[in-house]
MARLUM-118161 format. One line per field, with one value per atom (N, C-alpha, C, O): x, y, z; residue in three letters; residue number from 1. Coordinates in Angstrom, 3 decimals. Atoms other than C-alpha are relative to their C-alpha. Layout:
<recs>
px c(X_...)
py c(Y_...)
pz c(Z_...)
code c(ALA_...)
pos c(NUM_...)
</recs>
This chain:
<recs>
px c(1.036_50.815_-0.708_-0.879_0.860_48.870_-1.532_-2.098_1.704_45.170_-0.564_-0.286_0.685_42.859_-0.847_-1.268_0.808_41.144_-1.453_-1.561_1.088_37.261_-0.548_0.084_0.345_35.663_-0.640_-1.572_0.963_34.471_-0.985_-0.614_0.515_31.626_0.288_-0.214_-0.708_33.426_-1.074_-1.101_0.417_30.923_0.092_-0.668_-0.789_32.915_-0.666_-0.404_0.932_30.548_0.128_0.101_-0.029_30.901_-1.492_-2.358_0.944_28.252_-0.279_0.393_-0.004_27.270_-0.441_-1.020_0.214_27.026_-1.445_-1.993_1.495_23.556_-1.285_-2.382_0.944_21.915_-0.059_0.735_0.175_20.067_-1.178_-1.807_1.089_17.673_-1.747_-2.645_1.083_14.801_-0.951_-2.153_1.214_13.213_-0.058_-0.552_0.601_13.501_1.312_1.800_-1.403_16.987_0.994_0.616_-1.103_20.396_1.178_2.260_-0.770_21.563_1.598_2.393_-1.184_24.583_-0.590_-1.751_0.453_24.988_0.646_1.761_-0.485_24.833_-0.306_-1.380_0.353_25.078_0.934_1.682_-0.510_26.258_-0.657_-1.648_0.106_26.353_-1.112_-1.198_0.736_23.213_-1.163_-1.976_0.818_21.194_0.224_-0.716_-0.060_23.073_-0.312_-1.244_0.022_23.197_-1.655_-2.183_1.384_19.373_-0.545_-1.270_0.554_18.550_0.230_-0.411_-0.779_20.704_-0.723_-0.777_0.993_18.568_-1.319_-1.931_1.515_15.361_-0.231_-1.065_-0.388_16.832_0.069_-0.863_-0.826_18.294_-1.415_-2.020_1.645_14.675_-1.046_-1.919_1.020_12.788_0.622_-0.147_-0.791_15.497_-0.653_-1.035_-0.024_14.946_-1.645_-1.937_1.187_10.880_-0.233_-1.165_0.372_10.666_0.319_-0.417_-0.177_12.454_-0.709_-0.944_0.772_10.499_-1.427_-2.204_1.195_7.458_0.166_-0.773_-0.118_8.672_-0.255_-0.858_0.059_9.255_-1.276_-1.888_1.577_5.663_-0.664_-1.257_1.035_4.242_0.171_-0.779_-0.056_6.088_-0.889_-1.996_0.705_5.024_-1.539_-2.152_1.388_1.478_-0.530_-1.707_0.554_1.208_0.676_0.718_-0.271_2.482_-1.008_-1.569_0.882_0.398_-1.160_-2.165_1.127_-2.038_-0.604_-1.765_0.595_-2.004_-0.715_-1.504_0.132_-2.599_-1.370_-1.598_1.930_-6.795_-0.246_-1.170_0.460_-7.189_-0.032_-0.270_-0.301_-6.692_-1.586_-2.612_1.187_-9.379_-0.822_-1.492_0.246_-10.302_0.680_1.843_-0.324_-9.992_0.577_1.710_-0.880_-8.944_1.358_2.430_-1.386_-6.114_0.925_2.042_-0.876_-5.002_0.737_1.853_-0.426_-5.160_1.029_2.200_-1.191_-3.331_1.665_2.648_-1.362_-0.518_0.369_1.439_-0.442_-0.296_0.440_1.461_-0.446_0.250_1.320_2.159_-0.969_2.536_1.392_2.099_-0.874_5.471_0.426_1.516_0.345_4.698_0.035_0.359_-0.473_4.912_0.959_1.571_-1.339_7.669_1.305_2.250_-0.800_9.378_0.153_1.166_0.118_8.244_0.643_1.362_-0.387_8.753_1.689_2.312_-1.242_12.204_1.099_2.240_-0.327_12.992_0.218_1.233_-0.404_12.189_0.900_1.536_-0.987_14.224_1.560_2.393_-1.249_17.027_0.773_1.880_-0.540_17.034_0.263_1.349_-0.324_16.751_0.838_1.163_-1.174_19.366_1.431_2.279_-1.113_21.775_0.215_1.307_0.219_20.256_0.790_1.359_-0.508_21.457_1.052_1.562_-1.337_24.816_1.052_2.209_-0.331_25.370_-0.491_0.163_-0.310_24.117_1.015_1.531_-1.062_26.274_1.080_1.790_-1.539_29.343_-0.258_0.499_-0.061_28.320_0.098_0.990_-0.192_27.683_1.231_1.514_-1.782_31.583_0.547_1.453_-0.961_32.702_-0.086_0.866_0.577_31.056_0.821_1.646_-0.466_32.072_1.759_2.373_-1.363_35.888_0.695_1.816_-0.675_36.378_-0.561_0.238_-0.136_34.960_1.048_1.594_-1.151_37.529_1.452_2.226_-1.298_40.264_0.203_1.268_0.273_38.771_0.508_1.647_-0.221_38.909_1.114_1.061_-1.389_42.433_0.513_1.190_-1.508_44.073_-0.834_0.243_0.002_42.294_0.870_1.666_-0.714_43.583_1.555_2.108_-1.415_47.120_0.339_1.488_-0.270_46.683_-0.839_-1.496_1.345_44.629_0.628_0.009_-0.651_47.233_-0.250_-0.408_-0.314_47.286_-1.246_-1.370_0.639_43.512_-0.614_-1.153_0.289_43.014_0.430_-0.278_-1.052_45.545_-1.435_-1.969_0.634_42.827_-1.014_-1.593_1.317_39.795_-0.168_-1.211_-0.150_40.996_-0.752_-0.934_0.922_38.953_1.341_2.128_-0.803_41.435_0.132_-0.819_0.013_42.890_1.380_2.467_-1.303_45.078_1.553_2.705_-1.848_47.640_0.441_1.544_-0.378_47.857_0.977_0.756_-1.211_50.971_-0.717_-1.682_0.563_50.364_1.171_2.322_-0.530_50.806_0.091_0.467_0.118_50.616_1.075_1.299)
py c(0.323_-39.343_-0.882_-0.376_1.124_-42.419_0.593_0.777_-0.696_-40.910_-1.380_-1.976_1.078_-43.833_-0.174_0.829_0.323_-45.155_-0.244_-0.686_0.201_-45.360_-1.593_-2.052_0.996_-48.933_-0.149_0.582_0.290_-50.123_-1.319_-2.240_0.911_-52.417_-1.162_-2.263_1.276_-54.590_0.375_-0.440_0.184_-53.146_0.824_1.788_-1.337_-51.060_0.027_-0.615_-0.677_-49.534_1.267_2.215_-1.532_-46.600_0.477_-0.133_-0.276_-44.381_1.423_2.350_-1.301_-41.455_1.200_1.082_-0.808_-38.225_0.636_1.414_-0.494_-37.431_-1.426_-1.315_1.253_-41.271_-0.350_-0.974_0.408_-41.213_-1.021_-1.323_1.326_-44.076_0.851_0.667_-0.579_-41.755_-1.033_-0.941_1.004_-44.859_-1.190_-2.317_2.039_-47.129_-0.522_-1.088_0.668_-48.334_0.130_0.413_-0.315_-48.115_1.210_1.538_-1.188_-45.363_-0.159_0.764_0.501_-47.386_-0.231_-0.243_-0.431_-47.396_-1.415_-1.859_1.511_-51.014_-0.041_0.257_0.541_-51.939_-1.332_-1.992_1.670_-55.068_0.151_0.670_0.353_-55.842_-0.332_-0.080_0.490_-57.401_0.976_0.383_-0.763_-54.555_0.669_1.058_-0.352_-53.649_-1.302_-1.214_1.113_-57.308_-0.044_-0.072_0.366_-57.727_0.754_0.199_-0.147_-54.895_0.284_1.069_-0.153_-55.268_-1.452_-1.573_1.761_-59.307_0.838_0.368_-0.646_-56.807_0.532_0.252_-0.890_-54.464_-1.512_-1.510_0.892_-57.471_-0.572_-0.387_0.297_-58.906_0.420_-0.126_-1.033_-56.136_0.266_0.383_-0.113_-55.703_-1.238_-1.199_1.380_-59.215_0.056_0.343_-0.234_-59.112_1.205_1.016_-1.243_-55.532_-0.343_0.036_0.190_-56.921_-0.861_-0.594_0.895_-59.880_0.766_0.296_-0.547_-57.494_0.666_0.454_-0.739_-55.479_-0.718_-0.362_0.896_-58.528_-0.241_0.417_0.252_-59.896_1.064_0.784_-0.958_-56.467_-0.103_-0.276_0.132_-56.601_-0.928_-0.715_1.525_-60.233_0.283_-0.052_0.001_-59.551_1.096_1.358_-0.719_-56.778_-0.507_0.215_0.756_-58.791_-0.708_-1.758_0.662_-59.141_0.576_0.039_-0.471_-56.535_0.438_0.250_-0.524_-54.712_-0.757_-0.238_1.079_-57.878_-0.414_-1.417_0.009_-58.014_0.472_-0.009_-1.545_-55.020_1.064_2.096_-1.098_-52.712_0.902_0.420_-0.399_-50.279_0.506_1.539_0.200_-50.913_1.504_1.892_-1.385_-47.603_-0.683_-0.251_0.168_-49.685_-0.821_-0.477_-0.113_-51.170_1.267_1.664_-1.405_-48.167_0.393_0.268_-0.796_-46.484_-0.929_-0.618_0.851_-49.740_0.308_0.599_-0.466_-49.178_1.115_0.991_-1.588_-45.483_-0.227_0.440_0.058_-46.398_-0.959_-0.714_1.047_-49.377_0.891_0.666_-0.725_-46.824_0.442_0.148_-0.869_-44.756_-1.667_-1.450_0.955_-48.315_-0.729_-1.125_0.141_-49.611_1.049_0.778_-0.623_-46.952_0.509_0.779_0.257_-46.683_-1.025_-0.940_1.021_-49.979_-0.381_-1.212_0.092_-49.805_0.727_0.317_-0.847_-47.001_-0.597_-0.404_0.555_-49.024_-0.959_-1.149_1.069_-51.820_0.568_0.268_-0.473_-49.938_0.998_1.507_-0.783_-48.215_-1.203_-1.417_1.594_-51.526_-0.674_-1.685_0.780_-52.538_0.830_0.328_-1.122_-49.334_-0.393_-0.550_-0.019_-49.856_-1.715_-1.818_1.261_-53.651_0.128_-0.152_-0.203_-52.664_0.677_0.453_-1.447_-49.718_-0.710_-0.608_0.526_-51.585_-1.331_-1.596_0.914_-54.500_0.394_-0.116_-0.656_-52.337_0.360_-0.098_-0.971_-50.372_-1.449_-1.622_1.210_-53.810_-0.614_-0.951_0.888_-55.430_1.600_1.425_-0.987_-51.635_0.038_0.478_-0.110_-51.799_-1.244_-1.086_1.263_-55.364_-0.008_-0.478_0.447_-55.176_1.271_1.171_-1.116_-51.629_-0.821_-0.878_0.517_-53.474_-1.174_-1.104_1.112_-56.552_1.240_1.103_-1.128_-53.391_0.823_1.021_-0.394_-51.785_-1.572_-1.744_1.212_-55.083_-0.940_-2.072_0.366_-55.928_1.220_1.110_-1.452_-52.158_-0.360_-0.569_0.351_-53.204_-0.621_-0.284_1.643_-56.727_0.710_0.327_-0.007_-55.193_1.017_1.190_-0.888_-52.740_-0.566_0.073_0.875_-55.196_0.110_0.531_-0.095_-55.486_1.232_1.182_-1.807_-51.160_0.251_1.227_-0.178_-51.452_-0.631_-0.074_0.987_-54.366_0.548_0.229_-0.621_-52.345_0.756_0.457_-0.649_-49.720_-0.300_0.423_0.407_-51.779_-0.454_-0.254_0.680_-53.537_0.791_2.003_-0.766_-52.605_0.053_-0.888_-0.689_-50.463_-0.926_-1.285_0.612_-52.171_0.553_0.613_-0.359_-50.859_-0.645_-0.251_0.496_-53.462_-0.296_-0.835_0.128_-53.655_0.841_1.949_-0.647_-52.201_1.147_0.947_-0.988_-48.809_0.085_0.348_-0.108_-49.027_1.466_1.652_-1.024_-45.744_0.954_2.056)
pz c(-1.371_40.800_-1.024_-2.133_0.902_39.050_0.162_1.239_-0.020_38.116_-0.470_-1.511_0.012_38.873_-1.798_-2.373_1.111_35.599_0.446_1.590_-0.452_35.685_0.034_-0.918_0.617_35.572_-1.470_-1.804_0.977_32.457_0.171_0.899_0.418_31.475_-0.674_-0.447_0.910_29.076_-1.160_-2.082_1.032_26.769_-0.700_-0.602_0.742_24.208_-1.559_-2.576_1.590_21.300_-0.396_0.389_0.241_19.015_-0.133_-0.759_0.597_19.128_-0.616_-0.164_0.971_16.787_0.956_2.035_-1.525_18.620_-0.374_0.407_0.059_17.070_-0.290_-0.836_0.154_17.168_1.548_2.252_-1.135_20.238_-0.179_-1.194_-0.175_21.764_-0.047_0.774_0.040_20.494_-0.388_-0.137_0.547_18.897_0.805_0.765_-1.488_22.190_-0.330_0.649_0.259_20.548_1.181_2.317_-0.544_21.935_-0.190_0.298_0.949_19.945_-0.433_-0.617_1.008_18.397_-1.463_-1.871_1.422_14.757_-0.394_-0.122_0.434_13.041_-1.396_-1.918_1.789_9.379_-0.413_0.308_0.474_7.311_-1.492_-2.007_1.633_3.900_-0.589_-1.791_-0.152_4.248_-0.850_-1.559_-0.123_3.592_-2.171_-2.863_1.306_-0.383_-0.536_-1.336_1.121_-1.889_0.035_-1.076_0.051_-0.873_-0.905_-1.730_0.793_-2.673_-1.297_-1.996_0.921_-5.268_-0.993_-2.217_0.367_-5.684_-0.530_-1.489_-0.293_-5.425_-1.891_-2.752_1.138_-8.407_-1.358_-2.162_1.287_-11.128_-0.012_-1.068_0.459_-10.771_-0.496_-1.172_0.284_-11.062_-1.684_-2.638_1.596_-14.453_-1.093_-2.263_1.062_-15.759_-0.108_-1.269_0.416_-15.422_-0.654_-1.435_1.095_-17.231_-1.369_-2.279_0.724_-19.596_-0.716_-1.895_0.487_-20.212_-0.100_-0.932_0.036_-19.633_-1.666_-2.433_0.903_-22.591_-1.449_-2.461_1.395_-24.991_-0.031_-0.873_-0.426_-23.828_-1.049_-2.091_0.931_-25.209_-1.136_-1.899_1.559_-28.443_-0.316_-0.810_0.552_-28.997_0.176_-0.837_0.174_-28.232_-0.686_-0.440_0.778_-30.794_-1.266_-2.262_1.334_-33.389_-0.663_-0.351_1.183_-36.561_0.226_-0.240_-0.261_-35.095_-1.095_-1.458_1.540_-38.459_-0.924_-1.714_0.792_-40.119_-0.291_0.384_-0.457_-40.574_0.551_1.205_-1.183_-38.549_-0.736_-0.110_0.296_-41.183_-0.045_-0.523_-0.023_-40.704_1.218_1.210_-1.098_-37.233_0.995_0.890_-0.869_-34.765_0.955_1.165_-1.313_-31.561_-0.767_-0.270_0.083_-33.264_-0.566_-0.234_0.116_-34.667_1.814_2.317_-1.509_-30.863_0.338_0.118_-0.055_-29.791_-0.408_0.273_0.775_-32.374_0.800_1.396_-0.049_-31.379_1.556_1.727_-1.074_-27.630_0.321_1.188_-0.491_-27.573_-0.209_0.774_-0.457_-28.245_1.131_1.621_-1.036_-25.575_1.657_2.824_-1.288_-23.017_-0.218_0.774_0.059_-24.626_0.769_1.509_-0.774_-23.547_1.603_2.249_-1.636_-20.004_0.780_1.775_-0.784_-19.278_-0.378_0.284_0.367_-21.025_0.948_1.163_-0.444_-19.089_1.701_2.371_-1.283_-15.583_0.107_1.143_0.367_-17.030_0.301_1.156_-0.196_-17.507_1.060_1.237_-1.164_-14.699_1.136_1.674_-1.175_-12.219_-0.331_0.291_0.723_-14.439_0.828_1.566_-0.671_-13.351_1.548_2.096_-1.531_-9.572_0.564_1.651_-0.217_-9.481_0.163_1.248_-0.356_-10.400_0.885_1.239_-1.191_-8.154_1.414_2.452_-1.461_-5.369_0.384_1.470_-0.284_-5.890_0.186_1.052_-0.393_-6.151_1.509_2.365_-1.584_-2.791_1.047_1.878_-0.654_-1.312_0.476_1.625_0.217_-2.439_0.807_1.621_-1.054_-0.717_0.618_1.264_-1.838_2.320_0.636_1.534_-0.339_2.816_0.063_1.021_0.033_1.576_1.003_1.502_-1.068_3.819_1.298_2.233_-1.522_6.788_0.080_1.181_0.013_6.297_0.466_1.414_0.273_5.780_1.600_2.187_-1.372_9.205_0.950_1.384_-0.870_11.104_-0.128_0.352_0.414_9.911_0.834_1.856_-0.941_11.158_0.912_1.470_-1.607_14.522_0.642_1.518_0.052_14.425_0.325_1.356_0.280_13.783_1.353_1.762_-1.457_17.122_1.185_2.007_-0.595_18.823_1.709_2.687_-1.208_21.690_0.922_2.142_-0.857_22.562_0.106_0.846_0.101_21.884_1.738_2.695_-1.259_24.609_1.060_2.016_-1.332_27.343_0.505_1.573_-0.463_27.207_0.342_1.153_-0.160_27.156_1.745_2.367_-1.353_30.850_1.045_0.938_-1.083_33.847_0.606_0.512_-0.905_36.153_1.695_2.390_-1.296_39.405_0.379_-0.195_-0.614_41.651_-0.032_-0.216_0.318_41.649_-1.346_-1.443_1.296_38.024_-0.348_0.142_0.419_36.664_-0.908_-1.645_0.871_35.090_-1.659_-2.006_1.867_31.056_-0.298_-1.455_0.865_30.381_0.641_0.140)
code c(UNK_UNK_UNK_UNK_UNK_UNK_UNK_UNK_UNK_UNK_UNK_UNK_UNK_UNK_UNK_UNK_UNK_UNK_UNK_UNK_UNK_UNK_UNK_UNK_UNK_UNK_UNK_UNK_UNK_UNK_UNK_UNK_UNK_UNK_UNK_UNK_UNK_UNK_UNK_UNK_UNK_UNK_UNK_UNK_UNK_UNK_UNK_UNK_UNK_UNK_UNK_UNK_UNK_UNK_UNK_UNK_UNK_UNK_UNK_UNK_UNK_UNK_UNK_UNK_UNK_UNK_UNK_UNK_UNK_UNK_UNK_UNK_UNK_UNK_UNK_UNK_UNK_UNK_UNK_UNK_UNK_UNK_UNK_UNK_UNK_UNK_UNK_UNK_UNK_UNK_UNK_UNK_UNK_UNK_UNK_UNK_UNK_UNK_UNK_UNK_UNK_UNK_UNK_UNK_UNK_UNK_UNK_UNK_UNK_UNK_UNK_UNK_UNK_UNK_UNK_UNK_UNK_UNK_UNK_UNK_UNK_UNK_UNK_UNK_UNK_UNK_UNK_UNK_UNK_UNK_UNK_UNK_UNK_UNK_UNK_UNK_UNK_UNK_UNK_UNK_UNK_UNK_UNK_UNK_UNK_UNK_UNK_UNK_UNK_UNK_UNK_UNK_UNK_UNK_UNK_UNK_UNK_UNK_UNK_UNK_UNK_UNK_UNK_UNK_UNK_UNK_UNK_UNK_UNK_UNK_UNK_UNK_UNK_UNK_UNK_UNK_UNK_UNK_UNK_UNK_UNK_UNK_UNK_UNK_UNK_UNK_UNK_UNK_UNK_UNK_UNK_UNK_UNK_UNK_UNK_UNK_UNK_UNK_UNK_UNK_UNK_UNK_UNK_UNK_UNK_UNK_UNK_UNK_UNK_UNK_UNK_UNK_UNK_UNK_UNK_UNK_UNK_UNK_UNK_UNK_UNK_UNK_UNK_UNK_UNK_UNK_UNK_UNK_UNK_UNK_UNK_UNK_UNK_UNK_UNK_UNK_UNK_UNK_UNK_UNK_UNK_UNK_UNK_UNK_UNK_UNK_UNK_UNK_UNK_UNK_UNK_UNK_UNK_UNK_UNK_UNK_UNK_UNK_UNK_UNK_UNK_UNK_UNK_UNK_UNK_UNK_UNK_UNK_UNK_UNK_UNK_UNK_UNK_UNK_UNK_UNK_UNK_UNK_UNK_UNK_UNK_UNK_UNK_UNK_UNK_UNK_UNK_UNK_UNK_UNK_UNK_UNK_UNK_UNK_UNK_UNK_UNK_UNK_UNK_UNK_UNK_UNK_UNK_UNK_UNK_UNK_UNK_UNK_UNK_UNK_UNK_UNK_UNK_UNK_UNK_UNK_UNK_UNK_UNK_UNK_UNK_UNK_UNK_UNK_UNK_UNK_UNK_UNK_UNK_UNK_UNK_UNK_UNK_UNK_UNK_UNK_UNK_UNK_UNK_UNK_UNK_UNK_UNK_UNK_UNK_UNK_UNK_UNK_UNK_UNK_UNK_UNK_UNK_UNK_UNK_UNK_UNK_UNK_UNK_UNK_UNK_UNK_UNK_UNK_UNK_UNK_UNK_UNK_UNK_UNK_UNK_UNK_UNK_UNK_UNK_UNK_UNK_UNK_UNK_UNK_UNK_UNK_UNK_UNK_UNK_UNK_UNK_UNK_UNK_UNK_UNK_UNK_UNK_UNK_UNK_UNK_UNK_UNK_UNK_UNK_UNK_UNK_UNK_UNK_UNK_UNK_UNK_UNK_UNK_UNK_UNK_UNK_UNK_UNK_UNK_UNK_UNK_UNK_UNK_UNK_UNK_UNK_UNK_UNK_UNK_UNK_UNK_UNK_UNK_UNK_UNK_UNK_UNK_UNK_UNK_UNK_UNK_UNK_UNK_UNK_UNK_UNK_UNK_UNK_UNK_UNK_UNK_UNK_UNK_UNK_UNK_UNK_UNK_UNK_UNK_UNK_UNK_UNK_UNK_UNK_UNK_UNK_UNK_UNK_UNK_UNK_UNK_UNK_UNK_UNK_UNK_UNK_UNK_UNK_UNK_UNK_UNK_UNK_UNK_UNK_UNK_UNK_UNK_UNK_UNK_UNK_UNK_UNK_UNK_UNK_UNK_UNK_UNK_UNK_UNK_UNK_UNK_UNK_UNK_UNK_UNK_UNK_UNK_UNK_UNK_UNK_UNK_UNK_UNK_UNK_UNK_UNK_UNK_UNK_UNK_UNK_UNK_UNK_UNK_UNK_UNK_UNK_UNK_UNK_UNK_UNK_UNK_UNK_UNK_UNK_UNK_UNK_UNK_UNK_UNK_UNK_UNK_UNK_UNK_UNK_UNK_UNK_UNK_UNK_UNK_UNK_UNK_UNK_UNK_UNK_UNK_UNK_UNK_UNK_UNK_UNK_UNK_UNK_UNK_UNK_UNK_UNK_UNK_UNK_UNK_UNK_UNK_UNK)
pos c(1_1_1_1_2_2_2_2_3_3_3_3_4_4_4_4_5_5_5_5_6_6_6_6_7_7_7_7_8_8_8_8_9_9_9_9_10_10_10_10_11_11_11_11_12_12_12_12_13_13_13_13_14_14_14_14_15_15_15_15_16_16_16_16_17_17_17_17_18_18_18_18_19_19_19_19_20_20_20_20_21_21_21_21_22_22_22_22_23_23_23_23_24_24_24_24_25_25_25_25_26_26_26_26_27_27_27_27_28_28_28_28_29_29_29_29_30_30_30_30_31_31_31_31_32_32_32_32_33_33_33_33_34_34_34_34_35_35_35_35_36_36_36_36_37_37_37_37_38_38_38_38_39_39_39_39_40_40_40_40_41_41_41_41_42_42_42_42_43_43_43_43_44_44_44_44_45_45_45_45_46_46_46_46_47_47_47_47_48_48_48_48_49_49_49_49_50_50_50_50_51_51_51_51_52_52_52_52_53_53_53_53_54_54_54_54_55_55_55_55_56_56_56_56_57_57_57_57_58_58_58_58_59_59_59_59_60_60_60_60_61_61_61_61_62_62_62_62_63_63_63_63_64_64_64_64_65_65_65_65_66_66_66_66_67_67_67_67_68_68_68_68_69_69_69_69_70_70_70_70_71_71_71_71_72_72_72_72_73_73_73_73_74_74_74_74_75_75_75_75_76_76_76_76_77_77_77_77_78_78_78_78_79_79_79_79_80_80_80_80_81_81_81_81_82_82_82_82_83_83_83_83_84_84_84_84_85_85_85_85_86_86_86_86_87_87_87_87_88_88_88_88_89_89_89_89_90_90_90_90_91_91_91_91_92_92_92_92_93_93_93_93_94_94_94_94_95_95_95_95_96_96_96_96_97_97_97_97_98_98_98_98_99_99_99_99_100_100_100_100_101_101_101_101_102_102_102_102_103_103_103_103_104_104_104_104_105_105_105_105_106_106_106_106_107_107_107_107_108_108_108_108_109_109_109_109_110_110_110_110_111_111_111_111_112_112_112_112_113_113_113_113_114_114_114_114_115_115_115_115_116_116_116_116_117_117_117_117_118_118_118_118_119_119_119_119_120_120_120_120_121_121_121_121_122_122_122_122_123_123_123_123_124_124_124_124_125_125_125_125_126_126_126_126_127_127_127_127_128_128_128_128_129_129_129_129_130_130_130_130_131_131_131_131_132_132_132_132_133_133_133_133_134_134_134_134_135_135_135_135_136_136_136_136_137_137_137_137_138_138_138_138_139_139_139_139_140_140_140_140_141_141_141_141_142_142_142_142)
</recs>
């Protein structure tokens, strides 16, 4: 005995069990490579900016000791230079690490997306059979 299939709307989406439309959305999960590559670009720009800042800070202190011997302000500036160089260098290095990691994540995400699409394409005819609306006159494919 054939069991009739329910009508489908033609809208086939994957929903996450824990993703409800609490924020007014439709409860589906959408993702793209764009956020990863955008974030990597921002991290790269910050890395370059911090690299420039470390170099500029060093150049700003060039010659500070020349002609300022005995001045307390010059001694204080020299004392804090190392701390600022260390802080800015740490930010620069972290931004460089983030740039590389985010680019790697974006590439991995994109490759995974292509592989999943290809795997669905390979089974497309079988999947398409399941998403067609049931009609009593259609032959039973199951």
